[in-house]
C-alpha positions in Angstrom: -37.9 -16.0 7.2 -35.5 -19.1 7.1 -34.1 -18.1 10.5 -35.2 -16.4 13.8 -33.6 -15.6 17.1 -34.5 -19.0 18.3 -33.2 -20.8 15.1 -30.0 -19.1 13.6 -28.3 -20.7 10.6 -24.7 -20.4 9.5 -24.2 -18.5 6.3 -23.2 -21.7 4.5 -26.7 -23.1 4.8 -28.6 -19.8 5.1 -27.8 -18.5 1.7 -29.0 -21.8 0.2 -32.6 -21.0 1.3 -35.1 -20.2 -1.4 -35.5 -16.6 -0.2 -31.8 -16.1 -0.9 -31.4 -18.1 -4.1 -34.4 -16.2 -5.5 -33.1 -12.8 -4.6 -29.7 -13.8 -6.2 -31.3 -14.9 -9.4 -33.4 -11.7 -9.5 -30.3 -9.6 -9.0 -28.5 -11.4 -11.7 -31.4 -11.1 -14.2 -32.3 -7.4 -13.4 -29.2 -5.5 -12.5 -26.0 -7.2 -13.9 -26.6 -6.7 -17.5 -24.3 -9.7 -18.2 -24.1 -11.7 -21.4 -25.8 -15.0 -21.6 -24.6 -17.9 -19.5 -23.4 -19.6 -22.8 -21.3 -16.6 -23.7 -19.8 -16.4 -20.3 -19.0 -20.2 -20.2 -17.4 -19.9 -23.7 -15.3 -16.9 -22.7 -14.3 -18.9 -19.5 -13.2 -21.8 -21.5 -11.3 -19.5 -23.8 -9.2 -18.3 -20.8 -7.8 -21.8 -20.3 -6.2 -21.7 -23.7 -2.5 -21.2 -24.6 -3.8 -18.3 -27.0 -5.2 -16.6 -23.9 -2.1 -17.3 -22.0 0.1 -15.6 -24.5 -2.2 -12.5 -24.3 -2.2 -12.7 -20.6 1.5 -12.7 -20.3 1.8 -9.7 -22.7 0.1 -7.6 -20.0 2.2 -4.5 -19.1 0.1 -2.2 -16.8 -2.9 -4.1 -15.5 -2.2 -6.2 -12.2 -4.8 -8.9 -11.3 -4.5 -10.4 -7.7 -1.0 -9.8 -7.0 0.7 -12.1 -4.4 1.9 -9.3 -2.2 0.9 -6.6 0.3 1.9 -3.1 0.7 5.0 -1.7 2.7 3.3 -0.5 5.8 1.8 -3.9 6.5 5.5 -5.1 6.9 6.6 -2.2 8.9 3.7 -2.8 11.4 4.6 -6.5 11.7 8.2 -5.5 12.4 7.4 -3.0 14.9 5.4 -5.3 16.9 8.3 -7.6 17.5 9.9 -5.1 19.9 9.3 -4.8 23.6 6.1 -2.7 24.6 6.2 -1.0 21.2 3.2 0.7 19.5 3.2 0.7 15.7 2.1 4.1 14.6 1.1 4.8 11.0 1.3 8.2 9.7 -1.5 8.4 7.1 -5.2 7.5 6.6 -7.2 5.5 9.2 -8.6 3.2 6.5 -5.2 1.8 5.6 -4.4 1.0 9.1 -7.7 -0.8 9.5 -6.5 -3.0 6.5 -3.1 -3.7 8.3 -4.7 -4.6 11.5 -7.5 -6.9 10.0 -5.0 -8.6 7.6 -2.7 -9.6 10.5 -5.6 -10.4 12.9 -7.3 -12.8 10.5 -4.1 -14.6 10.0 -2.9 -14.8 13.5 -6.3 -14.8 15.2 -5.1 -12.2 17.7 -5.8 -8.6 18.4 -3.3 -6.3 16.7 -2.5 -3.0 18.4 -1.8 -0.3 16.0 -2.7 3.4 15.8 -3.0 5.9 13.0 -3.0 9.7 13.0 -6.0 9.7 10.7 -4.7 12.1 7.9 -7.7 13.5 5.9 -8.2 16.0 3.1 -6.7 18.9 5.1 -3.5 17.0 5.9 -3.4 16.1 2.3 -3.2 19.7 1.3 -1.3 21.3 4.2 0.8 18.4 5.4 0.5 16.1 8.3 2.5 17.8 11.0 -0.3 18.5 13.2 -1.5 15.0 13.0 1.9 13.7 14.1 2.1 16.2 17.0 -1.3 15.3 18.4 -1.2 11.6 17.5 2.3 10.9 19.3 1.0 12.8 22.4 -2.3 10.7 22.4 -0.5 7.4 21.8 2.1 8.1 24.4 -0.5 9.1 27.1 -3.2 6.4 26.4 -1.2 3.5 25.7 2.0 4.0 27.6 4.4 2.3 25.2 8.3 2.1 25.7 8.7 2.9 22.0 6.5 4.2 19.2 7.6 3.0 15.7 6.3 5.2 13.0 5.6 4.3 9.3 3.8 6.0 6.5 1.0 5.4 4.0 0.6 6.6 0.4 -0.8 9.9 1.4 2.0 11.0 3.6 4.5 10.1 1.0 2.8 11.8 -2.1 2.9 15.1 -0.4 6.4 14.5 1.0 6.0 14.6 4.8 9.3 14.7 6.5 9.1 12.2 9.5 12.5 13.1 10.8 11.5 17.0 11.0 7.9 16.2 12.2 9.1 13.9 15.0 11.7 16.5 16.1 8.9 19.1 16.1 6.6 16.8 18.0 9.3 16.5 20.8 9.9 20.1 20.9 6.2 20.6 21.5 6.5 18.0 24.3 4.2 15.4 22.7 6.6 12.8 24.0 9.7 13.2 26.2 12.9 14.3 24.2 14.5 11.0 25.0 11.6 8.9 24.1 12.2 6.3 21.4 10.5 7.1 18.2 12.2 5.3 15.4 10.7 5.7 11.9 10.5 4.4 8.2 9.2 5.9 5.0 7.0 3.2 3.6 5.2 4.3 0.4 2.7 1.7 -0.6 3.0 2.4 -4.2 6.5 0.9 -4.5 7.9 -2.2 -3.1 5.9 -4.6 -1.0 5.4 -5.8 2.6 8.8 -7.3 2.6 10.3 -3.9 1.7 8.5 -2.3 4.5 9.7 -4.9 7.0 13.2 -4.2 5.9 12.8 -0.4 6.2 11.4 -0.7 9.7 14.1 -3.0 10.9 16.6 -0.7 9.6 14.9 2.3 11.1 14.9 0.8 14.5 18.5 -0.1 14.4 19.4 3.3 13.0 17.6 5.0 15.9 19.5 3.1 18.7 22.8 3.0 16.9 23.0 6.5 15.4 20.2 8.9 16.5 19.5 8.1 20.2 22.7 9.4 21.5 24.7 10.1 18.4 26.6 7.5 16.2 27.7 4.4 18.2 30.8 2.6 17.4 31.4 -1.2 17.9 32.8 -2.0 21.4 34.1 -5.2 22.7 32.5 -8.1 20.5 30.0 -10.1 22.6 29.3 -13.8 22.3 25.8 -13.1 21.0 24.4 -13.6 17.4 21.7 -11.4 16.1 18.9 -13.1 14.2 16.5 -11.1 11.7 13.6 -13.6 11.1 12.0 -11.6 8.1 8.3 -11.2 7.4 6.9 -14.7 8.3 3.4 -15.9 8.8 4.8 -18.8 10.8 7.1 -16.7 13.0 5.3 -17.7 16.2 6.3 -21.2 15.8 9.5 -20.7 13.7 11.0 -18.2 16.0 10.4 -20.6 19.0 12.0 -23.5 17.0 15.2 -21.7 16.3 15.4 -20.4 19.7 15.1 -24.2 20.7 18.1 -25.0 18.4 20.1 -22.1 19.8 19.4 -23.0 23.4 20.2 -26.5 22.9 23.6 -25.6 21.1 24.2 -23.0 24.0 24.4 -20.1 21.6 23.6 -16.7 22.9 21.3 -14.7 20.5 19.2 -11.6 20.0 16.2 -11.7 17.8 15.9 -8.3 16.1 12.1 -8.2 16.2 10.5 -11.2 17.8 6.5 -11.5 17.3 6.3 -15.1 18.7 4.5 -13.7 21.9 2.5 -10.9 20.8 0.8 -13.0 18.1 0.2 -15.8 20.4 -1.1 -14.5 23.7 -2.8 -16.8 26.1 -6.5 -16.6 27.0 -6.3 -16.2 30.7 -8.5 -13.3 31.5 -5.7 -10.6 31.0 -5.5 -8.6 27.9 -1.9 -8.1 26.8 -1.6 -4.9 24.6 2.1 -5.8 24.7 3.8 -9.2 25.0 7.2 -10.3 24.8 9.3 -8.9 21.9 12.9 -7.9 21.7 14.2 -5.8 24.8 15.1 -2.4 23.7 18.3 -2.6 25.7 19.2 -5.7 23.5 18.7 -3.7 20.3 21.2 -1.1 21.7 23.8 -3.8 22.5 23.2 -5.8 19.3 25.8 -3.5 17.6 28.5 -5.5 19.5 27.3 -8.9 18.4 29.5 -11.4 16.6 27.5 -11.3 13.7 23.9 -10.9 12.2 22.1 -13.6 10.4 19.1 -12.9 8.2 16.6 -15.9 7.8 15.2 -14.1 4.6 17.7 -12.2 2.4 15.0 -10.3 0.3 13.4 -9.1 3.7 16.6 -7.8 5.0 18.9 -6.2 2.2 19.0 -2.7 3.4 19.3 -3.7 7.1 22.2 -6.0 6.3 23.9 -3.2 4.3 23.4 -0.8 7.3 24.8 -3.5 9.8 27.8 -4.0 7.7 28.6 -0.3 7.8 29.2 -0.7 11.6 31.8 -3.4 10.9 29.6 -6.4 11.8 29.7 -9.5 9.6 26.5 -10.8 8.2 25.0 -13.8 6.6 21.7 -14.5 4.9 19.6 -17.3 3.9 16.5 -17.9 1.8 13.8 -19.1 4.4 15.9 -22.1 5.2 13.4 -25.1 4.8 14.2 -28.8 4.5 17.3 -30.7 5.0 19.8 -28.6 3.1 18.4 -25.3 4.2 18.5 -26.2 7.8 21.9 -27.9 7.6 23.4 -24.7 6.1 21.7 -22.4 8.8 23.0 -24.7 11.7 26.4 -25.0 10.3 26.7 -21.1 9.9 25.4 -20.8 13.6 28.0 -23.4 14.7 30.8 -21.7 12.7 30.1 -18.2 14.1 29.6 -19.3 17.7 32.1 -22.0 18.0 29.5 -24.3 19.4 29.0 -27.9 18.0 25.7 -29.3 16.7 24.6 -31.7 19.5 23.6 -35.2 18.7 20.0 -34.6 19.7 19.6 -32.2 16.7 21.5 -34.6 14.3 19.0 -37.3 15.2 16.1 -34.9 14.3 17.9 -34.5 10.9 18.1 -38.3 10.5 14.5 -38.8 11.4 13.5 -36.3 8.6 15.7 -38.0 6.1 14.0 -41.4 7.1 10.5 -39.8 6.7 11.4 -38.5 3.2 12.8 -41.9 2.2 9.7 -43.8 3.5 7.4 -41.7 1.3 9.6 -41.3 -1.7 7.5 -43.5 -4.0 4.6 -40.8 -3.6 6.8 -37.8 -3.8 9.0 -38.6 -6.8 8.1 -36.7 -10.0 5.1 -34.8 -8.5 4.7 -31.5 -10.3 4.1 -28.5 -8.0 3.3 -24.9 -8.5 4.2 -22.4 -5.9 3.9 -18.6 -5.2 4.6 -16.4 -2.3 7.5 -14.1 -1.2 10.9 -14.4 -2.9 12.5 -16.2 0.1 9.6 -18.6 0.8 9.5 -19.6 -2.9 13.3 -20.2 -2.9 13.2 -22.2 0.2 10.1 -24.3 -0.7 11.5 -25.0 -4.1 14.7 -26.3 -2.6 12.9 -28.6 -0.3 10.7 -29.8 -3.1 14.0 -30.7 -5.1 15.3 -32.6 -2.2 12.1 -34.8 -2.0 12.3 -35.5 -5.9 9.3 -33.2 -6.8 9.4 -30.9 -9.7 8.7 -27.2 -8.9 7.3 -26.5 -12.4 6.0 -23.0 -11.8 7.7 -20.8 -9.3 6.0 -17.2 -9.1 6.9 -14.4 -6.9 5.0 -11.0 -7.5 7.5 -9.0 -5.3 10.7 -10.5 -6.7 13.4 -9.0 -8.9 16.1 -10.0 -11.4 18.5 -11.2 -8.7 15.9 -13.6 -7.3 15.4 -15.0 -11.0 19.1 -15.7 -11.2 19.3 -17.3 -7.8 16.3 -19.4 -8.6 17.5 -20.5 -12.0 20.8 -21.5 -10.4 18.7 -23.7 -7.8 16.7 -25.3 -10.5 19.8 -26.1 -12.5 21.4 -27.8 -9.6 19.0 -30.6 -9.6 17.8 -33.0 -12.4 14.1 -32.4 -10.9 14.5 -28.7 -11.8 14.7 -29.4 -15.6 11.9 -27.7 -17.3 10.8 -25.7 -14.4 10.2 -22.0 -14.9 10.5 -18.8 -12.7 8.3 -15.9 -12.8 9.0 -12.6 -11.1 6.7 -9.7 -11.0 3.8 -11.9 -12.1 0.4 -12.2 -10.3 -2.1 -15.1 -9.6 -4.1 -14.4 -12.9 -0.8 -15.3 -14.7 -0.6 -18.4 -12.4 -4.0 -19.3 -13.6 -2.9 -19.4 -17.0 0.0 -21.6 -16.2 -2.1 -24.1 -14.3 -4.7 -24.5 -17.1 -2.0 -24.9 -20.0 0.6 -26.7 -17.9 -1.3 -28.5 -15.1 0.5 -29.6 -11.8 -0.3 -32.2 -9.3 -0.2 -29.7 -6.3 -0.4 -25.9 -5.7 1.6 -24.3 -2.6 0.9 -20.8 -1.5 -1.5 -18.8 0.7 -5.2 -18.8 1.0 -5.5 -16.7 -2.2 -4.7 -19.8 -4.1 -8.2 -21.3 -3.1 -9.7 -19.7 -6.0 -7.2 -21.2 -8.3 -7.9 -24.5 -6.6 -11.6 -24.2 -7.2 -11.1 -23.1 -11.0 -8.5 -25.8 -11.8 -9.2 -28.6 -9.4 -5.5 -28.6 -8.3 -5.2 -29.3 -4.6 -3.9 -26.3 -2.6 -1.5 -26.6 0.3 -1.4 -23.3 2.5 2.1 -22.8 3.7 2.6 -19.0 3.6 1.1 -15.7 4.7 -1.8 -14.9 4.7 -3.9 -18.0 5.7 -7.4 -16.5 6.4 -9.6 -19.7 5.9 -7.7 -22.2 8.1 -7.0 -21.7 11.7 -3.8 -22.1 13.8 -1.3 -23.2 11.0 1.0 -20.5 12.3 1.4 -22.3 15.8 3.4 -25.1 14.1 6.9 -24.6 12.5 7.9 -24.8 8.9 11.6 -24.2 9.5 14.2 -26.7 10.8 14.0 -30.4 10.6 10.7 -30.5 12.8 9.2 -27.8 10.5 10.2 -29.7 7.4 8.7 -33.0 8.7 5.4 -31.0 9.3 5.5 -29.7 5.7 6.2 -33.1 4.3 3.2 -34.5 6.2 1.0 -31.8 4.7 2.1 -32.4 1.2 1.6 -36.0 1.5 -1.8 -35.7 3.0 -2.9 -33.8 -0.1 -1.3 -36.4 -2.3 -3.1 -39.3 -0.6 -6.3 -37.4 -0.5 -6.3 -36.8 -4.3 -5.2 -40.5 -4.9 -8.1 -41.6 -2.8 -10.6 -39.4 -4.6 -9.3 -40.3 -8.2 -10.1 -44.0 -8.2 -12.3 -46.7 -6.5 -10.0 -49.4 -7.7 -6.9 -47.9 -5.9 -8.8 -46.9 -2.9 -6.4 -48.7 -0.7 -6.4 -48.9 3.1 -2.5 -48.9 3.2 -0.4 -46.4 1.4 
């Protein structure tokens, strides 16, 4: 044996041992029934051609590695941003294991979330019993202040009525009659995690503003501004960065879902099932805020529509990255609050502009492919254009026609957007064809881009959810001037690494 209790090996070296290489070779020869290596190599080469790209883009039904997740994942994420709230998924237990592991692998934190474990009998007869028992168990065992309920495919296919089921559970005293149980229908077979996030935010607001004690009306307008961050893998640092701006400006605010503490708990000997989050009382009074700002429009469409029905003004952005995106956000906050932008923040802006200017020779004309959620791709493309880069391929699996129109207008606003293309509803196998037929200098996206990097040799920069194969990226901001500076450094590092690796002649000490 290559290892023992006294001498253990990491899997990276373990599976290179003869015992394993021989086993893999035998498996390949005896069980895979595959074509010859030459035939496989020939087909692999064919997939890099323009002819194959045309066939690939002609796909109408098959989806290969989509850059999105399902609705309940977004709903769980949103629910965890509220004070002492237990996310509760009405559906199968396996689905919830996926949501928890997906979030835990990115944030490196335990992710509290429960399921009422629907099985075959519930699929036939409905999940009422599951909710009645599940709510009672969750309330008794975990002692939350709120339980936020979402659904999986199973519950949606059979048409379970959450409103009626929760009312029945309260009648049966599973939870007290006045206990907060907001809900959102989040079928996984439509939309994506951003849709689920939006549905849950709206569900929470609807509970406190319409269902808890009847319909609320806006009272005296407060000085506060509501912030809906959207689904953001960097929310831990980005939320804190925005709070720093608001505090520096003297602006009062309420984050509608704040996960910056629950996904970044300290290791001090105390397990925190709940930590931080938006106070439930602040959600109740958020109806009286001056306005609501959504940092990601496509994560917040339904929530903003609902807020507007209450007579509250709203504004939305597309993941405000870089100089222009941060400028627009801060000016809107200043306009709504009446508070000026202080000199200390203006200096941060100047330092960012100076850093971009310092590195312009290495940024200018660099071609970039990027993928991710609609708002991230828009914000990232906007920042790339500011730096003189060319976002050649912009792909978002969970985007629609309105996003395409917004992206095309953005690209048309800059000479660096000429020739750049936008792809909504496409997946990462489409991106592979794009990268082989029209190569770029860089690829920006999530950890799922590492397979494209390995296939194409194009350096990957991980800047969006999920990031599984690198640690602690989420602890540093990507929004604001400081966040943009961090993103700039990541881009430059990959450019310099590629430059160093490409030539012995230009292996310069100074760049």
